[in-house]
KEKE-3310 file (N, C-alpha, C; in steps of 0.2 Angstrom, whole numbers, plus 5000, padded with zeros to 4 digits):
npx = (4795:4794:4783:4789:4798:4789:4782:4792:4795:4783:4782:4791:4784:4783:4775:4761:4759:4772:4779:4773:4779:4792:4789:4783:4793:4800:4808:4814:4815:4827:4835:4835:4842:4855:4859:4868:4883:4886:4879:4881:4882:4869:4862:4864:4857:4843:4835:4834:4828:4816:4809:4804:4799:4799:4808:4807:4817:4813:4808:4819:4827:4819:4819:4833:4834:4827:4835:4847:4842:4840:4854:4858:4858:4868:4879:4881:4885:4896:4907:4911:4914:4925:4934:4936:4942:4953:4960:4963:4971:4982:4987:4999:4998:4999:4989:4982:4979:4963:4952:4951:4937:4929:4923:4930:4943:4941:4938:4950:4959:4953:4955:4969:4973:4967:4975:4988:4989:4998:5001:4999:4988:4989:4986:4999:5005:4997:4996:4994:4979:4981:4993:4989:4978:4986:4994:4984:4978:4989:4991:4978:4978:4990:5001:5016:5025:5039:5036:5038:5049:5044:5030:5027:5020:5013:4996:4994:5004:5001:4989:4994:5002:4992:4985:4994:4996:4997:4985:4980:4985:4977:4985:4988:4996:5005:5002:4992:4978:4977:4985:4977:4966:4970:4975:4988:4997:5000:5017:5032:5048:5063:5079:5097:5099:5087:5083:5086:5093:5082:5071:5071:5069:5055:5049:5051:5044:5030:5028:5029:5018:5008:5008:5007:4994:4986:4988:4999:5011:5019:5020:5031:5041:5042:5047:5059:5067:5067:5073:5086:5090:5090:5100:5112:5112:5115:5127:5143:5159:5177:5185:5198:5198:5193:5180:5163:5145:5131:5122:5106:5100:5107:5103:5090:5090:5096:5086:5076:5081:5082:5069:5065:5072:5066:5052:5054:5056:5044:5035:5041:5046:5036:5037:5031:5028:5033:5043:5052:5056:5062:5073:5081:5084:5090:5097:5104:5116:5114:5109:5118:5128:5124:5122:5135:5150:5156:5169:5176:5176:5192:5200:5205:5221:5223:5212:5204:5205:5199:5189:5189:5195:5200:5205:5215:5223:5227:5234:5244:5251:5256:5264:5273:5279:5288:5298:5313:5320:5327:5343:5353:5365:5368:5366:5356:5353:5359:5370:5370:5368:5363:5356:5345:5343:5345:5360:5361:5364:5354:5342:5325:5320:5332:5339:5331:5323:5313:5298:5296:5289:5276:5269:5255:5244:5248:5255:5267:5267:5272:5276:5274:5287:5289:5277:5276:5286:5280:5280:5272:5256:5243:5230:5224)
npy = (4422:4408:4407:4411:4401:4391:4395:4395:4381:4376:4382:4374:4363:4353:4342:4347:4341:4336:4348:4354:4347:4351:4365:4363:4359:4370:4376:4390:4401:4408:4401:4388:4392:4395:4383:4374:4373:4368:4358:4345:4343:4346:4335:4327:4332:4331:4321:4326:4338:4335:4325:4308:4307:4299:4303:4305:4303:4314:4323:4326:4332:4344:4350:4353:4362:4373:4377:4380:4391:4400:4403:4410:4425:4429:4422:4428:4440:4440:4433:4441:4453:4448:4444:4456:4463:4455:4457:4470:4471:4462:4467:4474:4486:4502:4515:4531:4540:4540:4554:4568:4574:4590:4594:4586:4592:4605:4602:4597:4608:4617:4610:4610:4624:4626:4618:4623:4639:4649:4647:4650:4647:4649:4650:4648:4641:4631:4613:4604:4597:4584:4580:4581:4571:4560:4559:4558:4546:4537:4538:4534:4520:4516:4513:4519:4528:4535:4551:4557:4571:4578:4578:4585:4600:4616:4622:4633:4632:4620:4624:4633:4624:4616:4625:4629:4617:4607:4602:4585:4575:4564:4548:4535:4525:4512:4512:4522:4524:4521:4530:4541:4538:4536:4547:4559:4565:4582:4588:4594:4599:4592:4596:4600:4612:4619:4622:4627:4629:4636:4632:4618:4620:4625:4614:4605:4611:4612:4598:4595:4603:4596:4583:4586:4591:4580:4573:4564:4567:4579:4596:4603:4593:4589:4601:4603:4592:4596:4609:4605:4598:4607:4616:4608:4606:4618:4622:4631:4631:4634:4638:4633:4622:4612:4606:4603:4607:4595:4590:4594:4583:4573:4577:4574:4560:4558:4562:4553:4541:4544:4545:4532:4525:4531:4527:4514:4511:4515:4506:4493:4492:4498:4511:4528:4541:4553:4550:4543:4553:4562:4553:4551:4564:4571:4562:4551:4550:4549:4558:4568:4561:4557:4570:4575:4584:4584:4580:4591:4590:4587:4599:4600:4606:4620:4619:4629:4640:4654:4660:4656:4641:4633:4620:4620:4630:4623:4612:4619:4624:4613:4608:4619:4618:4607:4611:4620:4636:4645:4649:4654:4666:4672:4683:4689:4680:4664:4656:4643:4624:4623:4634:4645:4636:4632:4633:4629:4616:4611:4614:4612:4596:4593:4582:4572:4560:4563:4558:4561:4558:4548:4533:4532:4522:4522:4533:4545:4555:4570:4575:4587:4594:4604:4606:4594:4597:4607:4620:4626:4632:4625:4624:4636)
npz = (5258:5258:5249:5238:5235:5233:5222:5212:5212:5208:5195:5188:5187:5197:5208:5219:5231:5234:5234:5246:5256:5257:5261:5273:5280:5283:5273:5263:5250:5250:5259:5252:5241:5246:5252:5247:5237:5224:5211:5213:5227:5230:5226:5238:5248:5245:5251:5263:5262:5256:5265:5267:5254:5239:5226:5208:5193:5185:5193:5202:5192:5190:5202:5203:5192:5197:5208:5200:5193:5203:5206:5195:5194:5203:5198:5186:5189:5198:5192:5181:5188:5195:5185:5180:5190:5192:5180:5181:5192:5188:5176:5165:5159:5161:5167:5169:5185:5192:5188:5199:5207:5207:5219:5228:5226:5230:5244:5248:5246:5256:5267:5267:5268:5281:5289:5286:5289:5285:5272:5255:5241:5225:5207:5202:5212:5216:5214:5198:5192:5188:5194:5208:5207:5205:5216:5226:5223:5225:5238:5243:5240:5246:5239:5235:5223:5214:5208:5191:5186:5175:5176:5186:5189:5191:5192:5184:5175:5169:5162:5153:5145:5140:5132:5122:5116:5102:5090:5088:5074:5063:5061:5049:5049:5058:5075:5074:5077:5091:5097:5095:5102:5116:5128:5130:5143:5148:5149:5155:5149:5153:5155:5154:5147:5147:5160:5176:5193:5199:5192:5196:5210:5210:5205:5215:5225:5221:5221:5235:5240:5234:5240:5253:5253:5250:5262:5264:5270:5282:5278:5283:5284:5271:5265:5272:5266:5253:5254:5258:5247:5236:5241:5241:5227:5222:5225:5223:5216:5217:5202:5201:5208:5200:5200:5199:5201:5202:5187:5179:5175:5182:5195:5194:5194:5206:5215:5211:5216:5230:5234:5231:5241:5252:5251:5252:5265:5270:5264:5266:5279:5287:5291:5294:5282:5286:5296:5288:5279:5288:5292:5280:5277:5288:5296:5289:5276:5262:5253:5252:5247:5234:5228:5227:5223:5206:5195:5184:5166:5157:5148:5132:5127:5117:5110:5114:5105:5097:5084:5066:5058:5068:5069:5059:5065:5076:5071:5065:5076:5081:5071:5071:5084:5083:5074:5070:5069:5055:5056:5048:5043:5030:5017:5004:4989:4985:4974:4962:4963:4976:4979:4989:4999:5016:5026:5038:5050:5058:5053:5049:5043:5037:5040:5036:5025:5013:5005:4988:4977:4970:4964:4954:4948:4931:4931:4938:4952:4959:4976:4988:4996:5005:5011:5019:5028:5035:5031:5022:5023:5020:5024:5028)
capx = (4800:4791:4779:4793:4800:4783:4780:4797:4794:4777:4783:4794:4780:4784:4768:4759:4761:4780:4781:4771:4783:4797:4787:4781:4800:4803:4812:4812:4819:4834:4838:4836:4847:4861:4860:4874:4887:4886:4873:4883:4880:4862:4859:4865:4852:4837:4832:4833:4824:4809:4809:4798:4796:4803:4808:4808:4822:4811:4807:4825:4829:4815:4822:4840:4833:4825:4841:4851:4839:4842:4861:4860:4860:4875:4884:4882:4888:4902:4913:4913:4918:4931:4938:4938:4947:4960:4963:4966:4977:4987:4988:5005:4996:4999:4984:4982:4975:4956:4952:4948:4931:4929:4921:4936:4948:4939:4939:4958:4961:4951:4959:4976:4973:4966:4981:4994:4987:5003:5002:4994:4987:4987:4987:5006:5008:4993:4998:4990:4974:4984:4997:4985:4975:4990:4996:4979:4977:4994:4989:4972:4980:4996:5006:5019:5030:5042:5033:5043:5049:5040:5023:5026:5019:5007:4989:4995:5009:4997:4984:4998:5004:4986:4983:4999:4997:4995:4979:4982:4983:4976:4990:4985:5001:5007:4996:4989:4972:4978:4987:4971:4961:4974:4976:4994:4996:5005:5023:5037:5055:5068:5086:5101:5098:5081:5081:5091:5091:5076:5066:5071:5065:5048:5046:5051:5039:5024:5027:5028:5011:5003:5009:5004:4986:4982:4989:5004:5016:5018:5023:5037:5046:5044:5051:5066:5070:5068:5078:5093:5091:5092:5106:5117:5113:5117:5134:5148:5166:5182:5187:5205:5197:5191:5174:5156:5139:5127:5118:5099:5098:5110:5099:5083:5092:5097:5079:5072:5085:5081:5062:5064:5074:5061:5046:5055:5055:5037:5031:5044:5047:5031:5038:5027:5032:5036:5049:5056:5059:5067:5078:5085:5086:5094:5101:5108:5120:5113:5107:5124:5132:5121:5123:5141:5153:5158:5175:5175:5180:5198:5200:5211:5225:5223:5205:5200:5207:5193:5189:5189:5201:5203:5209:5221:5228:5230:5239:5250:5254:5259:5270:5278:5283:5292:5303:5317:5320:5333:5348:5358:5367:5370:5362:5355:5352:5365:5370:5372:5363:5361:5353:5339:5343:5349:5366:5361:5363:5348:5336:5320:5320:5339:5341:5325:5323:5306:5295:5295:5285:5273:5266:5248:5243:5253:5258:5271:5265:5276:5274:5277:5292:5288:5271:5278:5290:5276:5281:5266:5250:5238:5224:5222)
capy = (4418:4402:4408:4412:4394:4387:4397:4393:4374:4375:4384:4369:4357:4349:4341:4351:4337:4336:4355:4356:4344:4356:4371:4362:4358:4377:4379:4396:4402:4410:4395:4383:4395:4395:4377:4371:4378:4364:4353:4338:4343:4346:4328:4324:4335:4331:4317:4330:4344:4332:4319:4303:4307:4295:4307:4302:4307:4320:4328:4328:4337:4350:4353:4356:4368:4378:4379:4383:4397:4405:4405:4414:4432:4429:4419:4432:4447:4439:4431:4447:4457:4444:4445:4463:4465:4452:4460:4477:4470:4459:4470:4478:4492:4507:4520:4537:4540:4543:4561:4570:4578:4597:4594:4583:4596:4610:4600:4597:4615:4620:4607:4612:4631:4626:4615:4628:4645:4654:4645:4653:4643:4652:4645:4647:4637:4625:4608:4603:4592:4577:4578:4580:4565:4554:4559:4555:4539:4533:4538:4529:4513:4515:4511:4525:4528:4542:4555:4560:4578:4581:4578:4590:4606:4620:4622:4638:4629:4615:4627:4635:4619:4614:4630:4628:4610:4606:4597:4578:4573:4556:4544:4529:4519:4509:4513:4529:4524:4521:4537:4546:4537:4537:4554:4560:4570:4587:4587:4599:4597:4592:4596:4605:4618:4623:4622:4629:4628:4639:4627:4613:4622:4625:4607:4602:4615:4609:4591:4596:4605:4590:4577:4589:4592:4573:4570:4559:4569:4586:4601:4605:4588:4589:4607:4602:4588:4601:4614:4602:4596:4613:4618:4604:4606:4625:4624:4634:4629:4638:4635:4630:4615:4607:4602:4606:4604:4590:4593:4594:4576:4570:4579:4570:4553:4558:4563:4547:4536:4545:4543:4525:4523:4533:4523:4507:4511:4515:4500:4487:4493:4500:4518:4533:4545:4559:4548:4541:4559:4564:4549:4552:4571:4573:4556:4547:4554:4547:4564:4572:4557:4558:4576:4578:4588:4580:4583:4594:4586:4590:4603:4599:4612:4622:4619:4635:4645:4657:4661:4651:4638:4630:4614:4622:4633:4618:4608:4623:4625:4606:4608:4624:4616:4602:4613:4625:4642:4646:4654:4656:4674:4674:4688:4688:4673:4660:4653:4636:4619:4623:4640:4645:4631:4634:4629:4627:4608:4610:4616:4606:4592:4592:4575:4568:4559:4564:4555:4566:4556:4542:4530:4531:4519:4522:4540:4547:4561:4573:4577:4594:4593:4610:4605:4589:4601:4612:4627:4629:4631:4624:4623:4642)
capz = (5255:5257:5243:5232:5234:5231:5215:5208:5211:5204:5188:5184:5186:5203:5211:5224:5238:5235:5236:5252:5261:5258:5264:5280:5283:5285:5268:5260:5243:5251:5262:5247:5236:5249:5255:5244:5232:5218:5210:5216:5234:5230:5226:5244:5253:5243:5255:5269:5260:5254:5269:5266:5247:5234:5220:5202:5190:5182:5199:5204:5187:5191:5208:5201:5188:5201:5211:5196:5191:5208:5206:5189:5195:5207:5194:5180:5191:5201:5187:5177:5193:5197:5179:5179:5195:5191:5174:5183:5196:5185:5170:5164:5155:5166:5166:5173:5191:5191:5189:5205:5206:5209:5226:5232:5225:5235:5250:5249:5247:5262:5273:5267:5271:5288:5292:5286:5288:5282:5265:5250:5235:5219:5201:5201:5217:5217:5209:5193:5194:5186:5200:5214:5207:5206:5223:5230:5221:5228:5246:5245:5239:5249:5234:5233:5218:5213:5202:5187:5186:5169:5177:5192:5187:5194:5188:5179:5169:5165:5158:5147:5140:5136:5127:5117:5114:5095:5089:5086:5068:5063:5057:5047:5049:5064:5080:5074:5081:5098:5099:5095:5108:5122:5130:5132:5148:5147:5152:5154:5146:5159:5152:5157:5143:5148:5167:5181:5200:5201:5190:5201:5216:5208:5204:5222:5229:5219:5224:5242:5241:5232:5245:5259:5252:5251:5268:5264:5275:5284:5274:5285:5283:5264:5264:5274:5261:5247:5255:5258:5240:5233:5244:5238:5220:5220:5227:5219:5218:5214:5196:5201:5211:5195:5202:5196:5204:5198:5182:5180:5174:5188:5200:5194:5195:5213:5218:5210:5220:5236:5235:5231:5247:5257:5250:5254:5272:5271:5262:5268:5286:5291:5294:5292:5277:5290:5299:5283:5276:5293:5292:5275:5277:5294:5299:5284:5271:5255:5249:5251:5242:5227:5225:5228:5217:5201:5192:5177:5160:5156:5142:5127:5126:5110:5107:5116:5101:5095:5077:5061:5057:5074:5067:5056:5069:5081:5067:5063:5082:5082:5067:5073:5090:5081:5070:5073:5065:5051:5059:5044:5042:5024:5014:4997:4986:4983:4967:4961:4965:4983:4980:4992:5005:5023:5027:5045:5050:5062:5049:5049:5037:5034:5041:5035:5018:5011:4999:4983:4971:4971:4958:4954:4941:4926:4932:4944:4954:4964:4983:4991:5002:5009:5015:5024:5033:5039:5029:5018:5027:5014:5027:5029)
cpx = (4798:4787:4783:4796:4795:4781:4786:4797:4788:4778:4787:4790:4780:4777:4767:4761:4768:4782:4779:4775:4789:4795:4786:4788:4803:4808:4809:4816:4826:4838:4840:4842:4854:4863:4866:4877:4887:4880:4875:4881:4873:4859:4859:4860:4845:4832:4830:4828:4816:4809:4803:4796:4801:4803:4810:4814:4820:4810:4813:4828:4825:4818:4829:4839:4831:4831:4846:4848:4840:4849:4863:4862:4867:4880:4886:4885:4895:4908:4915:4917:4925:4936:4941:4943:4954:4964:4966:4972:4983:4989:4995:5004:4995:4994:4985:4978:4968:4956:4948:4942:4933:4928:4927:4942:4947:4940:4946:4961:4959:4954:4966:4977:4971:4972:4987:4991:4991:5004:4997:4994:4984:4988:4994:5009:5003:4995:4992:4985:4977:4988:4994:4981:4979:4993:4990:4977:4983:4993:4983:4974:4987:5001:5010:5024:5032:5038:5038:5043:5044:5033:5022:5026:5013:5001:4990:4999:5005:4992:4988:5000:4997:4984:4988:5000:4994:4989:4982:4980:4983:4982:4987:4990:5002:5001:4993:4982:4972:4980:4982:4966:4964:4976:4984:4995:5002:5011:5028:5044:5060:5075:5090:5101:5092:5079:5087:5089:5084:5070:5065:5067:5058:5045:5046:5045:5032:5022:5026:5021:5006:5003:5006:4996:4983:4984:4994:5009:5015:5022:5030:5043:5047:5048:5058:5070:5072:5073:5085:5095:5094:5099:5112:5118:5115:5123:5139:5155:5171:5184:5194:5204:5195:5185:5168:5151:5136:5123:5111:5097:5101:5106:5092:5084:5093:5090:5075:5075:5083:5074:5061:5066:5069:5055:5047:5055:5048:5033:5034:5045:5042:5032:5032:5032:5036:5043:5054:5060:5064:5073:5083:5087:5091:5099:5106:5111:5119:5112:5114:5129:5130:5122:5130:5144:5156:5165:5173:5179:5186:5197:5206:5215:5225:5216:5201:5201:5200:5194:5188:5195:5204:5207:5215:5226:5231:5235:5245:5254:5259:5265:5275:5282:5288:5298:5307:5317:5327:5337:5354:5359:5368:5364:5361:5353:5359:5364:5372:5367:5360:5357:5346:5339:5347:5355:5366:5360:5357:5342:5331:5320:5327:5341:5336:5325:5315:5304:5293:5290:5282:5270:5259:5245:5249:5257:5262:5269:5270:5273:5277:5281:5290:5282:5272:5282:5286:5277:5276:5260:5244:5231:5221:5218)
cpy = (4411:4402:4408:4405:4390:4389:4395:4385:4372:4377:4378:4363:4352:4348:4345:4347:4337:4343:4357:4352:4348:4362:4369:4361:4364:4379:4385:4396:4404:4405:4390:4386:4394:4388:4373:4375:4374:4360:4346:4338:4343:4340:4325:4326:4335:4327:4321:4336:4341:4325:4315:4303:4303:4299:4304:4306:4313:4325:4330:4334:4344:4354:4357:4362:4374:4381:4383:4390:4403:4407:4409:4421:4433:4427:4424:4439:4445:4437:4437:4452:4454:4445:4452:4465:4462:4455:4467:4476:4466:4461:4474:4485:4497:4513:4525:4536:4543:4551:4563:4575:4585:4598:4592:4588:4602:4608:4599:4604:4618:4617:4609:4619:4631:4623:4620:4635:4650:4653:4649:4649:4648:4648:4644:4642:4631:4619:4607:4597:4585:4575:4577:4573:4559:4554:4556:4548:4534:4533:4534:4522:4511:4512:4517:4524:4535:4545:4558:4568:4581:4581:4583:4597:4609:4620:4628:4635:4624:4618:4630:4630:4616:4619:4630:4622:4609:4601:4590:4577:4566:4553:4537:4523:4518:4509:4520:4529:4525:4527:4542:4545:4538:4544:4554:4566:4575:4586:4592:4596:4598:4591:4601:4612:4622:4624:4623:4627:4630:4635:4621:4614:4623:4618:4604:4605:4612:4602:4591:4598:4599:4585:4580:4589:4585:4570:4565:4561:4577:4590:4603:4600:4588:4595:4606:4597:4593:4606:4611:4600:4602:4616:4614:4605:4613:4627:4627:4632:4633:4634:4631:4623:4610:4603:4606:4603:4599:4594:4592:4586:4572:4571:4575:4563:4553:4558:4556:4541:4537:4543:4536:4522:4525:4529:4516:4506:4511:4509:4493:4487:4495:4507:4523:4537:4551:4556:4546:4547:4562:4560:4550:4560:4573:4568:4553:4552:4553:4553:4568:4568:4558:4564:4579:4581:4583:4583:4585:4590:4590:4593:4601:4606:4614:4623:4625:4641:4648:4659:4655:4647:4635:4624:4615:4625:4628:4614:4613:4624:4618:4606:4613:4622:4611:4605:4619:4631:4642:4651:4656:4664:4676:4678:4687:4681:4670:4657:4646:4631:4620:4630:4640:4640:4633:4630:4627:4619:4607:4612:4610:4603:4591:4585:4570:4566:4559:4560:4561:4564:4549:4539:4529:4529:4519:4529:4541:4554:4564:4575:4583:4593:4598:4609:4599:4592:4606:4619:4630:4627:4631:4625:4630:4645)
cpz = (5254:5250:5237:5230:5231:5223:5210:5207:5207:5196:5184:5184:5192:5206:5217:5231:5239:5238:5244:5258:5262:5262:5271:5284:5285:5279:5265:5254:5245:5254:5257:5242:5239:5253:5253:5239:5225:5217:5213:5223:5235:5230:5234:5249:5251:5248:5262:5268:5259:5258:5267:5259:5243:5227:5214:5199:5187:5188:5202:5199:5188:5197:5206:5196:5192:5205:5207:5194:5197:5209:5200:5190:5198:5202:5188:5183:5194:5197:5184:5182:5194:5191:5179:5184:5194:5185:5176:5188:5193:5178:5170:5161:5161:5163:5171:5179:5189:5192:5195:5203:5209:5216:5230:5232:5230:5242:5252:5250:5254:5268:5273:5270:5278:5292:5292:5284:5284:5275:5261:5244:5230:5213:5200:5207:5218:5212:5204:5195:5193:5192:5206:5213:5208:5213:5228:5229:5225:5236:5247:5244:5243:5245:5231:5228:5217:5207:5198:5187:5181:5171:5183:5189:5190:5189:5183:5173:5165:5160:5152:5142:5136:5131:5121:5114:5107:5095:5086:5078:5067:5058:5056:5048:5057:5069:5080:5078:5088:5101:5099:5101:5115:5123:5133:5137:5146:5151:5151:5152:5152:5155:5155:5153:5144:5155:5171:5188:5202:5198:5194:5207:5215:5208:5211:5226:5227:5221:5231:5244:5239:5238:5252:5259:5253:5257:5269:5269:5277:5280:5276:5284:5275:5262:5266:5269:5255:5248:5255:5251:5236:5235:5241:5231:5218:5223:5222:5221:5214:5207:5196:5204:5206:5196:5199:5200:5200:5192:5183:5180:5180:5194:5200:5196:5203:5217:5217:5215:5227:5238:5235:5238:5253:5257:5252:5262:5274:5270:5265:5276:5290:5294:5291:5287:5281:5293:5294:5280:5281:5293:5287:5274:5282:5297:5294:5279:5264:5250:5247:5246:5235:5224:5226:5222:5212:5198:5185:5172:5159:5149:5138:5126:5119:5107:5109:5111:5098:5087:5072:5061:5063:5073:5064:5060:5074:5077:5066:5070:5083:5078:5069:5079:5088:5077:5072:5068:5061:5054:5055:5043:5035:5021:5007:4995:4984:4976:4967:4963:4971:4984:4984:4998:5011:5024:5035:5046:5054:5059:5049:5042:5034:5035:5040:5027:5017:5005:4994:4978:4973:4964:4958:4948:4937:4926:4938:4945:4960:4971:4985:4997:5007:5014:5020:5029:5037:5037:5025:5022:5022:5017:5028:5022)
residu = (MET:ALA:ASP:ASP:LEU:LYS:ALA:ALA:LEU:THR:SER:GLU:GLY:LEU:PRO:GLU:ASP:VAL:ILE:GLN:VAL:ALA:ILE:ASP:GLY:GLY:TRP:THR:ALA:SER:ALA:PHE:LYS:ASN:SER:VAL:GLU:THR:GLN:THR:GLU:LEU:GLU:ALA:ILE:LEU:ASP:GLU:THR:PHE:PRO:GLY:VAL:VAL:LEU:THR:ARG:LEU:GLN:LYS:SER:GLN:ILE:ARG:ALA:VAL:TRP:ALA:SER:MET:GLN:VAL:PRO:ALA:ALA:SER:ILE:SER:PRO:SER:THR:THR:VAL:ALA:SER:SER:ALA:ALA:ASP:GLY:SER:TRP:VAL:GLU:SER:PHE:ALA:PRO:LYS:MET:SER:SER:SER:LYS:LEU:SER:GLU:LEU:LYS:GLN:GLN:PHE:LEU:LYS:SER:TYR:PRO:SER:GLU:ILE:LEU:THR:PRO:SER:THR:LEU:PRO:SER:LEU:ARG:LEU:LEU:SER:LEU:ALA:ALA:HIS:GLN:GLU:ALA:LYS:HIS:GLU:TYR:LYS:TRP:ILE:PRO:TRP:LYS:LEU:ARG:MET:SER:ASP:GLU:ARG:ALA:SER:GLU:LEU:LEU:ILE:SER:ARG:PRO:ALA:LYS:GLN:PRO:ARG:LEU:GLU:MET:LEU:GLY:LEU:SER:SER:LEU:ILE:LEU:ASP:GLU:PRO:PRO:SER:ILE:GLU:ILE:SER:ASP:GLY:THR:MET:GLY:VAL:SER:GLY:VAL:GLN:ARG:ILE:LEU:ALA:VAL:ARG:ASP:THR:ALA:LEU:ALA:MET:VAL:GLY:SER:ALA:HIS:LEU:ALA:ARG:LEU:LYS:ALA:TYR:SER:SER:LYS:PHE:VAL:HIS:LEU:LEU:SER:GLN:ARG:PHE:ASP:PRO:ALA:SER:GLY:LEU:ARG:PRO:PRO:SER:ILE:SER:GLU:ALA:GLN:GLN:ALA:ASP:CYS:ARG:MET:TRP:GLN:CYS:ILE:TYR:ALA:LEU:VAL:SER:ASP:LYS:GLY:TRP:THR:LEU:ASN:ASP:ALA:LEU:HIS:GLU:TYR:THR:GLU:VAL:ARG:GLY:GLU:LEU:SER:THR:LEU:LEU:GLN:ALA:ARG:PRO:LYS:PRO:ALA:GLN:VAL:LYS:GLY:LEU:GLU:THR:LYS:GLY:LYS:GLY:LYS:LEU:GLY:LYS:LEU:MET:ALA:THR:ALA:PHE:ALA:SER:GLY:GLY:GLY:LYS:ASN:THR:GLY:LYS:GLY:LYS:GLY:LYS:GLU:LYS:GLY:PRO:GLY:ALA:GLY:LYS:SER:ARG:ASP:ALA:ASN:ALA:PRO:GLY:ARG:HIS:ILE:SER:PHE:VAL:LYS:GLU:ILE:GLN:VAL:GLY:SER:GLU:ARG:LYS:GLY:LEU:CYS:VAL:GLN:TRP:GLN:MET:GLY:ARG:GLU:ARG:LEU:TRP:GLU)
# end
């Protein structure tokens, strides 16, 4: 190491006798490199490094050049690493978890089957590679977040979506280039029309397997939570009660809220995930509250009429309910100005003055009195 320091000082043109003073003092290349952190501090130790030597300005600059050349490799690597790490930690751009290697996946499967001999891993029960990678990434960093339902799928389901996935078409407008570069993960549709309780049960089961495989929690505790969740979601109520179970979207919101509370105990209070799951599954009642029965929407009377012309039939019913029937007993047709009119004082429209004509521009148009009384059903 002393020879390295001597060679470096000689390459800058420092005299041999001056170099020998530093070598005799025990200075090496690594010691000289780490003696100070800045060039300002280097000026203060020159008298100690070269005792008894009066250094000229040129010689001092040569020594500073040697020290700076020794700092270049560390300076070129450290800032880039620091900038990259700070950009990764302080960035708002969310990226996917690193892809798990096949060897790591095989190791997790073997460990899972060893820990839970009664469980069977098939393509329909094995979590997808993306789901496992995300769960393992959260477990490694201890940064737990709720995993959306649309990303919870088995390996078999992920393969089906990948096969049926249409090829991306290049778009030149807006951010077409970024949409081609960035990969969009496969996801399943979560809605009341496409999913039932059995679909929710499969989503919860594949999530339980993923968390158990990466070692986040015990499978029994995860299954206890899922069992209670499905039980509350699948309740049936008497039609006379006017109640209904939660919808699929409401169930997803409840699951999100529950796991936010569970992870809050883990990250803020230092609980284990097993203890937090037991707390919210067996002790506290938040899950029952979030999945409690909802009131059914009130049905409008008359809208349940089947067939065509529902609006017309509803209007006809409303008009008919406000009018009475002609109870006159006269037979045949009457003669005179009042011919065809009922003599019943309670006849509909007898005590009402109807608008018979209106002025439209320069014309006067007549209005149908029979239609105003509800006798003519023009809507049919």
